[in-house]
BANUPA-649567 format. One record per residue (C-alpha): z negated, y negated, x. Coordinates in steps of 0.1 Angstrom, whole numbers, plus 5000, padded with zeros to 4 digits. Example, Ala and Ser with C-alpha at 12.3 -4.5 7.8 and 13.67 -1.06 7.14 Angstrom:
<pts>
<pt><z>4922</z><y>5045</y><x>5123</x></pt>
<pt><z>4929</z><y>5011</y><x>5137</x></pt>
</pts>
This chain:
<pts>
<pt><z>4987</z><y>1287</y><x>3864</x></pt>
<pt><z>5015</z><y>1262</y><x>3858</x></pt>
<pt><z>5011</z><y>1227</y><x>3874</x></pt>
<pt><z>5027</z><y>1196</y><x>3859</x></pt>
<pt><z>5038</z><y>1172</y><x>3886</x></pt>
<pt><z>5045</z><y>1135</y><x>3881</x></pt>
<pt><z>5066</z><y>1132</y><x>3912</x></pt>
<pt><z>5073</z><y>1165</y><x>3929</x></pt>
<pt><z>5105</z><y>1154</y><x>3948</x></pt>
<pt><z>5106</z><y>1130</y><x>3976</x></pt>
<pt><z>5116</z><y>1094</y><x>3968</x></pt>
<pt><z>5148</z><y>1090</y><x>3987</x></pt>
<pt><z>5140</z><y>1053</y><x>3994</x></pt>
<pt><z>5113</z><y>1065</y><x>4017</x></pt>
<pt><z>5138</z><y>1085</y><x>4038</x></pt>
<pt><z>5151</z><y>1078</y><x>4072</x></pt>
<pt><z>5178</z><y>1103</y><x>4083</x></pt>
<pt><z>5185</z><y>1104</y><x>4120</x></pt>
<pt><z>5220</z><y>1110</y><x>4134</x></pt>
<pt><z>5221</z><y>1136</y><x>4163</x></pt>
<pt><z>5244</z><y>1123</y><x>4190</x></pt>
<pt><z>5237</z><y>1149</y><x>4217</x></pt>
<pt><z>5225</z><y>1145</y><x>4253</x></pt>
<pt><z>5247</z><y>1124</y><x>4276</x></pt>
<pt><z>5256</z><y>1141</y><x>4309</x></pt>
<pt><z>5227</z><y>1139</y><x>4333</x></pt>
<pt><z>5202</z><y>1127</y><x>4306</x></pt>
<pt><z>5170</z><y>1145</y><x>4300</x></pt>
<pt><z>5138</z><y>1139</y><x>4280</x></pt>
<pt><z>5110</z><y>1120</y><x>4298</x></pt>
<pt><z>5076</z><y>1134</y><x>4310</x></pt>
<pt><z>5047</z><y>1116</y><x>4326</x></pt>
<pt><z>5047</z><y>1107</y><x>4362</x></pt>
<pt><z>5044</z><y>1137</y><x>4386</x></pt>
<pt><z>5064</z><y>1159</y><x>4363</x></pt>
<pt><z>5101</z><y>1169</y><x>4365</x></pt>
<pt><z>5123</z><y>1178</y><x>4335</x></pt>
<pt><z>5153</z><y>1201</y><x>4339</x></pt>
<pt><z>5176</z><y>1219</y><x>4317</x></pt>
<pt><z>5166</z><y>1256</y><x>4315</x></pt>
<pt><z>5194</z><y>1267</y><x>4291</x></pt>
<pt><z>5222</z><y>1251</y><x>4271</x></pt>
<pt><z>5249</z><y>1261</y><x>4246</x></pt>
<pt><z>5225</z><y>1279</y><x>4223</x></pt>
<pt><z>5228</z><y>1276</y><x>4185</x></pt>
<pt><z>5198</z><y>1259</y><x>4171</x></pt>
<pt><z>5171</z><y>1275</y><x>4194</x></pt>
<pt><z>5142</z><y>1273</y><x>4170</x></pt>
<pt><z>5114</z><y>1294</y><x>4185</x></pt>
<pt><z>5103</z><y>1308</y><x>4219</x></pt>
<pt><z>5082</z><y>1337</y><x>4231</x></pt>
<pt><z>5075</z><y>1347</y><x>4267</x></pt>
<pt><z>5069</z><y>1384</y><x>4274</x></pt>
<pt><z>5045</z><y>1398</y><x>4299</x></pt>
<pt><z>5072</z><y>1403</y><x>4325</x></pt>
<pt><z>5084</z><y>1367</y><x>4321</x></pt>
<pt><z>5114</z><y>1373</y><x>4298</x></pt>
<pt><z>5120</z><y>1344</y><x>4274</x></pt>
<pt><z>5130</z><y>1353</y><x>4239</x></pt>
<pt><z>5148</z><y>1326</y><x>4219</x></pt>
<pt><z>5151</z><y>1328</y><x>4181</x></pt>
<pt><z>5183</z><y>1310</y><x>4171</x></pt>
<pt><z>5184</z><y>1302</y><x>4134</x></pt>
<pt><z>5186</z><y>1273</y><x>4110</x></pt>
<pt><z>5181</z><y>1264</y><x>4073</x></pt>
<pt><z>5218</z><y>1257</y><x>4067</x></pt>
<pt><z>5205</z><y>1226</y><x>4049</x></pt>
<pt><z>5200</z><y>1245</y><x>4017</x></pt>
<pt><z>5167</z><y>1227</y><x>4009</x></pt>
<pt><z>5182</z><y>1193</y><x>4016</x></pt>
<pt><z>5211</z><y>1200</y><x>3992</x></pt>
<pt><z>5186</z><y>1208</y><x>3965</x></pt>
<pt><z>5170</z><y>1174</y><x>3970</x></pt>
<pt><z>5204</z><y>1158</y><x>3964</x></pt>
<pt><z>5205</z><y>1142</y><x>3999</x></pt>
<pt><z>5237</z><y>1129</y><x>4014</x></pt>
<pt><z>5239</z><y>1149</y><x>4047</x></pt>
<pt><z>5269</z><y>1131</y><x>4062</x></pt>
<pt><z>5257</z><y>1118</y><x>4096</x></pt>
<pt><z>5221</z><y>1128</y><x>4087</x></pt>
<pt><z>5194</z><y>1148</y><x>4105</x></pt>
<pt><z>5204</z><y>1179</y><x>4086</x></pt>
<pt><z>5241</z><y>1176</y><x>4098</x></pt>
<pt><z>5236</z><y>1199</y><x>4128</x></pt>
<pt><z>5224</z><y>1227</y><x>4104</x></pt>
<pt><z>5256</z><y>1228</y><x>4083</x></pt>
<pt><z>5272</z><y>1255</y><x>4104</x></pt>
<pt><z>5261</z><y>1291</y><x>4097</x></pt>
<pt><z>5228</z><y>1302</y><x>4111</x></pt>
<pt><z>5232</z><y>1322</y><x>4144</x></pt>
<pt><z>5206</z><y>1347</y><x>4132</x></pt>
<pt><z>5200</z><y>1362</y><x>4166</x></pt>
<pt><z>5175</z><y>1365</y><x>4194</x></pt>
<pt><z>5186</z><y>1358</y><x>4229</x></pt>
<pt><z>5168</z><y>1370</y><x>4260</x></pt>
<pt><z>5167</z><y>1348</y><x>4291</x></pt>
<pt><z>5154</z><y>1361</y><x>4325</x></pt>
<pt><z>5146</z><y>1338</y><x>4354</x></pt>
<pt><z>5132</z><y>1363</y><x>4379</x></pt>
<pt><z>5130</z><y>1340</y><x>4409</x></pt>
<pt><z>5115</z><y>1310</y><x>4390</x></pt>
<pt><z>5141</z><y>1285</y><x>4401</x></pt>
<pt><z>5146</z><y>1273</y><x>4365</x></pt>
<pt><z>5181</z><y>1288</y><x>4362</x></pt>
<pt><z>5180</z><y>1321</y><x>4343</x></pt>
<pt><z>5203</z><y>1347</y><x>4359</x></pt>
<pt><z>5202</z><y>1370</y><x>4329</x></pt>
<pt><z>5212</z><y>1359</y><x>4294</x></pt>
<pt><z>5219</z><y>1385</y><x>4267</x></pt>
<pt><z>5218</z><y>1389</y><x>4230</x></pt>
<pt><z>5187</z><y>1410</y><x>4224</x></pt>
<pt><z>5191</z><y>1413</y><x>4186</x></pt>
<pt><z>5218</z><y>1401</y><x>4162</x></pt>
<pt><z>5226</z><y>1400</y><x>4125</x></pt>
<pt><z>5191</z><y>1390</y><x>4115</x></pt>
<pt><z>5181</z><y>1369</y><x>4085</x></pt>
<pt><z>5168</z><y>1335</y><x>4097</x></pt>
<pt><z>5145</z><y>1349</y><x>4124</x></pt>
<pt><z>5117</z><y>1328</y><x>4136</x></pt>
<pt><z>5085</z><y>1346</y><x>4146</x></pt>
<pt><z>5084</z><y>1371</y><x>4175</x></pt>
<pt><z>5056</z><y>1392</y><x>4189</x></pt>
<pt><z>5051</z><y>1423</y><x>4210</x></pt>
<pt><z>5025</z><y>1448</y><x>4199</x></pt>
<pt><z>5022</z><y>1479</y><x>4221</x></pt>
<pt><z>5056</z><y>1495</y><x>4222</x></pt>
<pt><z>5070</z><y>1474</y><x>4193</x></pt>
<pt><z>5090</z><y>1442</y><x>4193</x></pt>
<pt><z>5083</z><y>1424</y><x>4160</x></pt>
<pt><z>5106</z><y>1399</y><x>4144</x></pt>
<pt><z>5098</z><y>1378</y><x>4113</x></pt>
<pt><z>5129</z><y>1372</y><x>4093</x></pt>
<pt><z>5125</z><y>1348</y><x>4064</x></pt>
<pt><z>5122</z><y>1378</y><x>4040</x></pt>
<pt><z>5102</z><y>1403</y><x>4060</x></pt>
<pt><z>5089</z><y>1416</y><x>4093</x></pt>
<pt><z>5109</z><y>1443</y><x>4112</x></pt>
<pt><z>5097</z><y>1464</y><x>4142</x></pt>
<pt><z>5119</z><y>1477</y><x>4170</x></pt>
<pt><z>5110</z><y>1502</y><x>4198</x></pt>
<pt><z>5106</z><y>1482</y><x>4230</x></pt>
<pt><z>5090</z><y>1481</y><x>4265</x></pt>
<pt><z>5089</z><y>1451</y><x>4289</x></pt>
<pt><z>5121</z><y>1447</y><x>4308</x></pt>
<pt><z>5144</z><y>1461</y><x>4281</x></pt>
<pt><z>5175</z><y>1440</y><x>4275</x></pt>
<pt><z>5178</z><y>1455</y><x>4240</x></pt>
<pt><z>5157</z><y>1475</y><x>4217</x></pt>
<pt><z>5158</z><y>1513</y><x>4225</x></pt>
<pt><z>5164</z><y>1522</y><x>4189</x></pt>
<pt><z>5169</z><y>1509</y><x>4153</x></pt>
<pt><z>5143</z><y>1488</y><x>4136</x></pt>
<pt><z>5124</z><y>1494</y><x>4105</x></pt>
<pt><z>5108</z><y>1471</y><x>4079</x></pt>
<pt><z>5070</z><y>1467</y><x>4083</x></pt>
<pt><z>5064</z><y>1442</y><x>4056</x></pt>
<pt><z>5083</z><y>1423</y><x>4029</x></pt>
<pt><z>5078</z><y>1386</y><x>4026</x></pt>
<pt><z>5086</z><y>1360</y><x>3999</x></pt>
<pt><z>5118</z><y>1342</y><x>4008</x></pt>
<pt><z>5134</z><y>1309</y><x>3996</x></pt>
<pt><z>5117</z><y>1277</y><x>3987</x></pt>
<pt><z>5115</z><y>1240</y><x>3992</x></pt>
<pt><z>5133</z><y>1222</y><x>4021</x></pt>
<pt><z>5129</z><y>1241</y><x>4054</x></pt>
<pt><z>5100</z><y>1263</y><x>4045</x></pt>
<pt><z>5119</z><y>1294</y><x>4056</x></pt>
<pt><z>5101</z><y>1299</y><x>4089</x></pt>
<pt><z>5078</z><y>1329</y><x>4092</x></pt>
<pt><z>5058</z><y>1329</y><x>4125</x></pt>
<pt><z>5039</z><y>1358</y><x>4141</x></pt>
<pt><z>5009</z><y>1362</y><x>4163</x></pt>
<pt><z>4992</z><y>1394</y><x>4173</x></pt>
<pt><z>4955</z><y>1397</y><x>4183</x></pt>
<pt><z>4944</z><y>1408</y><x>4217</x></pt>
<pt><z>4939</z><y>1444</y><x>4207</x></pt>
<pt><z>4974</z><y>1446</y><x>4192</x></pt>
<pt><z>4959</z><y>1458</y><x>4159</x></pt>
<pt><z>4961</z><y>1427</y><x>4136</x></pt>
<pt><z>4992</z><y>1406</y><x>4130</x></pt>
<pt><z>4990</z><y>1371</y><x>4117</x></pt>
<pt><z>5019</z><y>1357</y><x>4096</x></pt>
<pt><z>5025</z><y>1321</y><x>4086</x></pt>
<pt><z>5043</z><y>1317</y><x>4052</x></pt>
<pt><z>5050</z><y>1282</y><x>4039</x></pt>
<pt><z>5050</z><y>1271</y><x>4003</x></pt>
<pt><z>5079</z><y>1274</y><x>3980</x></pt>
<pt><z>5076</z><y>1238</y><x>3968</x></pt>
<pt><z>5063</z><y>1204</y><x>3978</x></pt>
<pt><z>5032</z><y>1203</y><x>3956</x></pt>
<pt><z>5035</z><y>1234</y><x>3934</x></pt>
<pt><z>5058</z><y>1215</y><x>3909</x></pt>
<pt><z>5071</z><y>1248</y><x>3896</x></pt>
<pt><z>5037</z><y>1264</y><x>3891</x></pt>
<pt><z>5014</z><y>1285</y><x>3912</x></pt>
<pt><z>5031</z><y>1317</y><x>3901</x></pt>
<pt><z>5059</z><y>1308</y><x>3925</x></pt>
<pt><z>5034</z><y>1305</y><x>3954</x></pt>
<pt><z>5020</z><y>1341</y><x>3955</x></pt>
<pt><z>5014</z><y>1350</y><x>3991</x></pt>
<pt><z>5026</z><y>1316</y><x>4002</x></pt>
<pt><z>5011</z><y>1285</y><x>4018</x></pt>
<pt><z>4989</z><y>1311</y><x>4036</x></pt>
<pt><z>4983</z><y>1328</y><x>4069</x></pt>
<pt><z>4984</z><y>1365</y><x>4061</x></pt>
<pt><z>4967</z><y>1391</y><x>4081</x></pt>
<pt><z>4985</z><y>1425</y><x>4084</x></pt>
<pt><z>4967</z><y>1455</y><x>4099</x></pt>
<pt><z>4992</z><y>1474</y><x>4121</x></pt>
<pt><z>4971</z><y>1506</y><x>4119</x></pt>
<pt><z>4965</z><y>1508</y><x>4081</x></pt>
<pt><z>4995</z><y>1487</y><x>4069</x></pt>
<pt><z>4971</z><y>1467</y><x>4047</x></pt>
<pt><z>4974</z><y>1430</y><x>4041</x></pt>
<pt><z>4951</z><y>1402</y><x>4031</x></pt>
<pt><z>4950</z><y>1364</y><x>4030</x></pt>
<pt><z>4933</z><y>1351</y><x>4061</x></pt>
<pt><z>4935</z><y>1314</y><x>4053</x></pt>
<pt><z>4950</z><y>1296</y><x>4023</x></pt>
<pt><z>4959</z><y>1261</y><x>4010</x></pt>
<pt><z>4981</z><y>1254</y><x>4040</x></pt>
<pt><z>5013</z><y>1238</y><x>4027</x></pt>
<pt><z>5036</z><y>1248</y><x>4056</x></pt>
<pt><z>5019</z><y>1263</y><x>4086</x></pt>
<pt><z>5042</z><y>1271</y><x>4115</x></pt>
<pt><z>5028</z><y>1271</y><x>4150</x></pt>
<pt><z>5002</z><y>1298</y><x>4157</x></pt>
<pt><z>4981</z><y>1302</y><x>4188</x></pt>
<pt><z>4947</z><y>1315</y><x>4201</x></pt>
<pt><z>4926</z><y>1288</y><x>4218</x></pt>
<pt><z>4916</z><y>1297</y><x>4253</x></pt>
<pt><z>4879</z><y>1307</y><x>4257</x></pt>
<pt><z>4875</z><y>1317</y><x>4221</x></pt>
<pt><z>4888</z><y>1340</y><x>4194</x></pt>
<pt><z>4897</z><y>1311</y><x>4172</x></pt>
<pt><z>4931</z><y>1310</y><x>4156</x></pt>
<pt><z>4948</z><y>1276</y><x>4154</x></pt>
<pt><z>4978</z><y>1264</y><x>4136</x></pt>
<pt><z>4999</z><y>1232</y><x>4130</x></pt>
<pt><z>5007</z><y>1224</y><x>4094</x></pt>
<pt><z>5033</z><y>1202</y><x>4078</x></pt>
<pt><z>5017</z><y>1183</y><x>4049</x></pt>
<pt><z>5032</z><y>1171</y><x>4016</x></pt>
<pt><z>5060</z><y>1146</y><x>4009</x></pt>
<pt><z>5063</z><y>1117</y><x>3985</x></pt>
<pt><z>5031</z><y>1098</y><x>3992</x></pt>
<pt><z>5047</z><y>1071</y><x>4013</x></pt>
<pt><z>5050</z><y>1065</y><x>4050</x></pt>
<pt><z>5014</z><y>1071</y><x>4061</x></pt>
<pt><z>5004</z><y>1100</y><x>4039</x></pt>
<pt><z>4997</z><y>1128</y><x>4042</x></pt>
<pt><z>4992</z><y>1135</y><x>4079</x></pt>
<pt><z>5004</z><y>1167</y><x>4095</x></pt>
<pt><z>4976</z><y>1183</y><x>4113</x></pt>
<pt><z>4963</z><y>1207</y><x>4140</x></pt>
<pt><z>4934</z><y>1229</y><x>4129</x></pt>
<pt><z>4914</z><y>1260</y><x>4137</x></pt>
<pt><z>4913</z><y>1285</y><x>4109</x></pt>
<pt><z>4882</z><y>1300</y><x>4093</x></pt>
<pt><z>4885</z><y>1335</y><x>4079</x></pt>
<pt><z>4888</z><y>1330</y><x>4042</x></pt>
<pt><z>4890</z><y>1292</y><x>4045</x></pt>
<pt><z>4909</z><y>1270</y><x>4020</x></pt>
<pt><z>4926</z><y>1239</y><x>4033</x></pt>
<pt><z>4934</z><y>1220</y><x>4001</x></pt>
<pt><z>4971</z><y>1225</y><x>3991</x></pt>
<pt><z>4983</z><y>1216</y><x>3966</x></pt>
<pt><z>4952</z><y>1200</y><x>3950</x></pt>
<pt><z>4941</z><y>1179</y><x>3980</x></pt>
<pt><z>4948</z><y>1169</y><x>4016</x></pt>
<pt><z>4927</z><y>1159</y><x>4046</x></pt>
<pt><z>4899</z><y>1179</y><x>4031</x></pt>
<pt><z>4890</z><y>1166</y><x>3996</x></pt>
<pt><z>4915</z><y>1137</y><x>3992</x></pt>
<pt><z>4928</z><y>1145</y><x>3958</x></pt>
<pt><z>4966</z><y>1144</y><x>3952</x></pt>
<pt><z>4967</z><y>1127</y><x>3917</x></pt>
<pt><z>5002</z><y>1139</y><x>3911</x></pt>
<pt><z>4990</z><y>1175</y><x>3907</x></pt>
<pt><z>4978</z><y>1184</y><x>3872</x></pt>
<pt><z>4958</z><y>1203</y><x>3862</x></pt>
<pt><z>4935</z><y>1198</y><x>3891</x></pt>
<pt><z>4909</z><y>1223</y><x>3904</x></pt>
<pt><z>4877</z><y>1205</y><x>3913</x></pt>
<pt><z>4861</z><y>1237</y><x>3926</x></pt>
<pt><z>4888</z><y>1243</y><x>3951</x></pt>
<pt><z>4889</z><y>1206</y><x>3961</x></pt>
<pt><z>4851</z><y>1207</y><x>3969</x></pt>
<pt><z>4855</z><y>1238</y><x>3991</x></pt>
<pt><z>4886</z><y>1225</y><x>4009</x></pt>
<pt><z>4881</z><y>1223</y><x>4047</x></pt>
<pt><z>4890</z><y>1192</y><x>4066</x></pt>
<pt><z>4915</z><y>1199</y><x>4094</x></pt>
<pt><z>4904</z><y>1193</y><x>4130</x></pt>
<pt><z>4929</z><y>1167</y><x>4140</x></pt>
<pt><z>4955</z><y>1146</y><x>4123</x></pt>
<pt><z>4989</z><y>1143</y><x>4140</x></pt>
<pt><z>5006</z><y>1116</y><x>4120</x></pt>
<pt><z>5024</z><y>1116</y><x>4087</x></pt>
<pt><z>5058</z><y>1133</y><x>4084</x></pt>
<pt><z>5061</z><y>1142</y><x>4121</x></pt>
<pt><z>5072</z><y>1177</y><x>4113</x></pt>
<pt><z>5047</z><y>1192</y><x>4138</x></pt>
<pt><z>5060</z><y>1228</y><x>4143</x></pt>
<pt><z>5055</z><y>1241</y><x>4178</x></pt>
<pt><z>5021</z><y>1250</y><x>4193</x></pt>
<pt><z>5009</z><y>1265</y><x>4226</x></pt>
<pt><z>4978</z><y>1263</y><x>4248</x></pt>
<pt><z>4982</z><y>1257</y><x>4285</x></pt>
<pt><z>4962</z><y>1283</y><x>4304</x></pt>
<pt><z>4979</z><y>1277</y><x>4338</x></pt>
<pt><z>4968</z><y>1260</y><x>4370</x></pt>
<pt><z>5001</z><y>1243</y><x>4380</x></pt>
<pt><z>4996</z><y>1212</y><x>4358</x></pt>
<pt><z>4968</z><y>1187</y><x>4366</x></pt>
<pt><z>4934</z><y>1200</y><x>4356</x></pt>
<pt><z>4932</z><y>1177</y><x>4326</x></pt>
<pt><z>4959</z><y>1198</y><x>4309</x></pt>
<pt><z>4940</z><y>1231</y><x>4314</x></pt>
<pt><z>4933</z><y>1247</y><x>4280</x></pt>
<pt><z>4949</z><y>1218</y><x>4261</x></pt>
<pt><z>4974</z><y>1221</y><x>4233</x></pt>
<pt><z>5011</z><y>1212</y><x>4234</x></pt>
<pt><z>5027</z><y>1204</y><x>4200</x></pt>
<pt><z>5064</z><y>1201</y><x>4193</x></pt>
<pt><z>5071</z><y>1174</y><x>4167</x></pt>
<pt><z>5105</z><y>1180</y><x>4153</x></pt>
<pt><z>5107</z><y>1147</y><x>4135</x></pt>
<pt><z>5108</z><y>1141</y><x>4098</x></pt>
<pt><z>5132</z><y>1125</y><x>4073</x></pt>
<pt><z>5106</z><y>1116</y><x>4047</x></pt>
<pt><z>5096</z><y>1082</y><x>4062</x></pt>
<pt><z>5111</z><y>1048</y><x>4063</x></pt>
<pt><z>5109</z><y>1048</y><x>4101</x></pt>
<pt><z>5115</z><y>1077</y><x>4125</x></pt>
<pt><z>5084</z><y>1096</y><x>4134</x></pt>
<pt><z>5078</z><y>1126</y><x>4156</x></pt>
<pt><z>5108</z><y>1136</y><x>4179</x></pt>
<pt><z>5085</z><y>1143</y><x>4208</x></pt>
<pt><z>5060</z><y>1167</y><x>4224</x></pt>
<pt><z>5024</z><y>1158</y><x>4221</x></pt>
<pt><z>4994</z><y>1169</y><x>4242</x></pt>
<pt><z>4959</z><y>1173</y><x>4229</x></pt>
<pt><z>4931</z><y>1177</y><x>4254</x></pt>
<pt><z>4906</z><y>1205</y><x>4247</x></pt>
<pt><z>4871</z><y>1212</y><x>4259</x></pt>
<pt><z>4849</z><y>1241</y><x>4249</x></pt>
<pt><z>4875</z><y>1253</y><x>4224</x></pt>
<pt><z>4878</z><y>1220</y><x>4205</x></pt>
<pt><z>4899</z><y>1188</y><x>4208</x></pt>
<pt><z>4883</z><y>1163</y><x>4232</x></pt>
<pt><z>4906</z><y>1134</y><x>4227</x></pt>
<pt><z>4933</z><y>1119</y><x>4206</x></pt>
<pt><z>4969</z><y>1132</y><x>4207</x></pt>
<pt><z>4990</z><y>1116</y><x>4235</x></pt>
<pt><z>5027</z><y>1115</y><x>4243</x></pt>
<pt><z>5039</z><y>1141</y><x>4268</x></pt>
<pt><z>5077</z><y>1146</y><x>4264</x></pt>
<pt><z>5096</z><y>1117</y><x>4249</x></pt>
<pt><z>5130</z><y>1101</y><x>4252</x></pt>
<pt><z>5146</z><y>1119</y><x>4223</x></pt>
<pt><z>5152</z><y>1086</y><x>4205</x></pt>
<pt><z>5175</z><y>1063</y><x>4224</x></pt>
<pt><z>5175</z><y>1035</y><x>4198</x></pt>
<pt><z>5151</z><y>1033</y><x>4169</x></pt>
<pt><z>5172</z><y>1006</y><x>4153</x></pt>
<pt><z>5203</z><y>1028</y><x>4151</x></pt>
<pt><z>5183</z><y>1059</y><x>4139</x></pt>
<pt><z>5200</z><y>1080</y><x>4165</x></pt>
<pt><z>5185</z><y>1109</y><x>4184</x></pt>
<pt><z>5197</z><y>1130</y><x>4214</x></pt>
<pt><z>5179</z><y>1161</y><x>4201</x></pt>
<pt><z>5148</z><y>1174</y><x>4183</x></pt>
<pt><z>5120</z><y>1193</y><x>4200</x></pt>
<pt><z>5106</z><y>1223</y><x>4182</x></pt>
<pt><z>5089</z><y>1253</y><x>4199</x></pt>
<pt><z>5068</z><y>1250</y><x>4231</x></pt>
<pt><z>5058</z><y>1279</y><x>4254</x></pt>
<pt><z>5043</z><y>1284</y><x>4288</x></pt>
<pt><z>5066</z><y>1304</y><x>4312</x></pt>
<pt><z>5055</z><y>1330</y><x>4336</x></pt>
<pt><z>5055</z><y>1304</y><x>4364</x></pt>
<pt><z>5033</z><y>1281</y><x>4343</x></pt>
<pt><z>5060</z><y>1256</y><x>4336</x></pt>
<pt><z>5064</z><y>1244</y><x>4300</x></pt>
<pt><z>5094</z><y>1253</y><x>4280</x></pt>
<pt><z>5106</z><y>1232</y><x>4250</x></pt>
<pt><z>5132</z><y>1243</y><x>4225</x></pt>
<pt><z>5155</z><y>1215</y><x>4214</x></pt>
<pt><z>5172</z><y>1229</y><x>4183</x></pt>
<pt><z>5195</z><y>1199</y><x>4177</x></pt>
<pt><z>5204</z><y>1195</y><x>4213</x></pt>
<pt><z>5210</z><y>1233</y><x>4216</x></pt>
<pt><z>5190</z><y>1234</y><x>4248</x></pt>
<pt><z>5158</z><y>1245</y><x>4263</x></pt>
<pt><z>5140</z><y>1221</y><x>4286</x></pt>
<pt><z>5117</z><y>1231</y><x>4315</x></pt>
<pt><z>5089</z><y>1208</y><x>4326</x></pt>
<pt><z>5071</z><y>1215</y><x>4360</x></pt>
<pt><z>5052</z><y>1196</y><x>4386</x></pt>
<pt><z>5073</z><y>1176</y><x>4411</x></pt>
</pts>
C-alpha cells in the first residue's frame, strides 16, 4: 500500500547539529559519586557496538553510516554531528582482551575485516554471528579464538539501505542458542515512499537456527537497535528511535518489552494510539491494536545501546536495571541525549524514571560542541560497565572506586 505523506522529511529549522571536538587530555565522562571512569581503549574508528564473550573477550564492531542518509536530506555536514562519519567505514570487528581486569587490555587484534557495516554480534554454539547491514554471516568459533577458524557463510539476507542511519542490524540469541532475534529499522521516516519499501523492516525478526525459518516477532518499530533479555524473565526488550519532523518534544524514543506478535504503531501512530496525521491513508485497525511502550526516553535522544546489569559490584539499586546509551540527535532545536541513562527495574519491569548515569559529553550547550557520543553499553566479565563512544573513538570503563 502506498502512503502519501504531507511532510516526510525533517524540517531543517528544527535541527541542531553538534560539532565533535574530541576529548582533551585527561578528560573523561562523569559518573555518579562512588564510581570511577577510565579509558579502556582508544584510537578505534567509530566503535559502534560491543559484545562480551563468555571468556571475557570484548568484541567491538567498528562501522559508520558514511553520512549517506544525511546527504539525502540535503544537510550541510561541515562542522556538524555527521562530520566524524565522512571517512570510510572501518567495517571490522576488533577483539580486546583484559585478562587481569586492570582496565588495560593486553590483547588487541582484528578479529574480522572487510565486512559491510557490521553492527550486531552474537555467539551461538560454535558459531560467531555477525549482522552486516545486508545480511547475517556465521563463522566457526570457540571462546578464546583470536580469529575465526574458517571462512564464513551467509545465514540470512537482510534488506539494506534506507533513511538516515537505519543501517544497523542488531542480534541477540536465546538461552538455548536456537532462536536468533534480528532488529531491522525502517527504510524511511514515516513510510513516505510506501509500505512496499518496508517489507521485513521496522521489525524484530526471529530466525530459527535449526530450521532456517524466519518470521516477524514484533512489528511497527521504526528503528529498534538495542536488544536484551531482562533478568528474571524471558522477556525481550528493545530501545527504539521514533519518528522525525513533529517538533522538539515528539515523538519520544522508548524502551519497551516485546510481545510475540505485538504491533507498536509505526508508521500510523506513536506512543500507542497517538495518530500521526501526516500518514495517509491511515489504518484505524492497526492503530487500535498498537501497544504502548513501557517507558518514554525523551524525544530525539537517539537511544541505541541497551544492557541489563546482572552483577554485584555496583550498589544494589543497580541490580537488574537497564543502562541505555543515548547517542544524541540532530532533529531538535536543542541538543538532547549524549549520555548514558539508567532505568531501575523490579520484578522485570521499570520501577522508576530514567536517570542520568554517564554525562559530561557536552562541555557547552551554547556552543553546540560535544567531546564524543555514547552508543553501545555492555557489562564486562569483571562486572564493570563498558561504553562505546563512536565519535570519541574510545571505549570507557566505569567501575566502583
